[in-house]
C-alpha positions as CSV (number, residue, x, y, z in Angstrom):
1,M,1.1,4.1,28.3
2,S,1.3,5.7,24.9
3,D,0.3,9.2,24.2
4,I,0.2,8.9,20.4
5,G,-3.5,9.6,20.4
6,S,-3.0,13.0,22.0
7,I,-0.1,14.0,19.7
8,F,-1.6,13.1,16.3
9,S,-5.2,13.4,15.0
10,T,-7.0,10.7,13.2
11,W,-6.2,12.3,9.8
12,D,-2.5,12.5,10.7
13,L,-2.4,8.7,11.4
14,I,-4.3,7.9,8.2
15,L,-1.8,10.1,6.2
16,M,1.2,8.3,7.9
17,A,-0.3,4.9,6.9
18,L,-0.8,6.1,3.3
19,I,2.7,7.4,3.1
20,A,4.2,4.2,4.7
21,C,2.3,1.9,2.3
22,S,2.9,4.0,-0.9
23,P,6.0,1.9,-2.0
24,G,3.8,-1.2,-2.0
25,L,1.3,0.6,-4.2
26,V,4.0,1.8,-6.7
27,I,5.8,-1.5,-6.9
28,G,2.6,-3.4,-7.3
29,A,1.3,-1.1,-10.0
30,A,4.6,-1.4,-11.9
31,L,4.6,-5.2,-11.7
32,G,0.9,-5.3,-12.7
33,A,1.5,-3.0,-15.7
34,W,4.5,-5.0,-16.7
35,R,2.6,-8.3,-16.4
36,G,-0.4,-6.8,-18.3
37,V,1.6,-6.2,-21.5
38,G,-0.2,-7.8,-24.3
39,K,-2.8,-7.3,-27.0
40,N,-5.2,-5.1,-25.1
41,P,-4.0,-1.8,-23.6
42,G,-6.9,-2.0,-21.0
43,R,-5.2,-5.1,-19.6
44,R,-2.2,-3.1,-18.5
45,L,-4.5,-0.6,-16.6
46,R,-6.4,-3.5,-14.9
47,G,-3.2,-5.2,-14.0
48,A,-1.7,-2.1,-12.6
49,T,-4.8,-1.3,-10.5
50,L,-5.2,-4.8,-9.2
51,F,-1.5,-5.3,-8.4
52,G,-1.2,-1.8,-7.0
53,L,-4.1,-2.4,-4.5
54,T,-2.7,-5.8,-3.6
55,G,0.8,-4.3,-3.0
56,F,-0.8,-1.6,-0.8
57,A,-2.7,-4.1,1.2
58,L,0.4,-6.3,1.6
59,A,2.4,-3.3,2.7
60,L,-0.3,-2.3,5.2
61,A,-0.4,-5.8,6.6
62,G,3.4,-5.9,6.9
63,W,3.4,-2.6,8.8
64,W,0.6,-3.8,11.0
65,L,2.4,-7.0,11.8
66,Y,5.7,-5.2,12.5
67,L,4.2,-2.6,14.8
68,T,1.8,-4.9,16.7
69,V,3.4,-8.3,16.8
70,I,7.1,-8.1,16.1
71,K,8.1,-4.8,17.7
């Protein structure tokens, strides 16, 4: 039986998830900004936001799969 609930609070677990998924956010934002290069500077911001959130979601899904299914 795991005692992770008694060691860490809810906010600690949320912070750990944010830190673990931050590389996906950064890499996704960089790819989105690079892909958004073009005529309109707003396109770069939209691309970085969209790809950053997508990268974060994929990293979160990857961690969830690793911790619940694979491990």
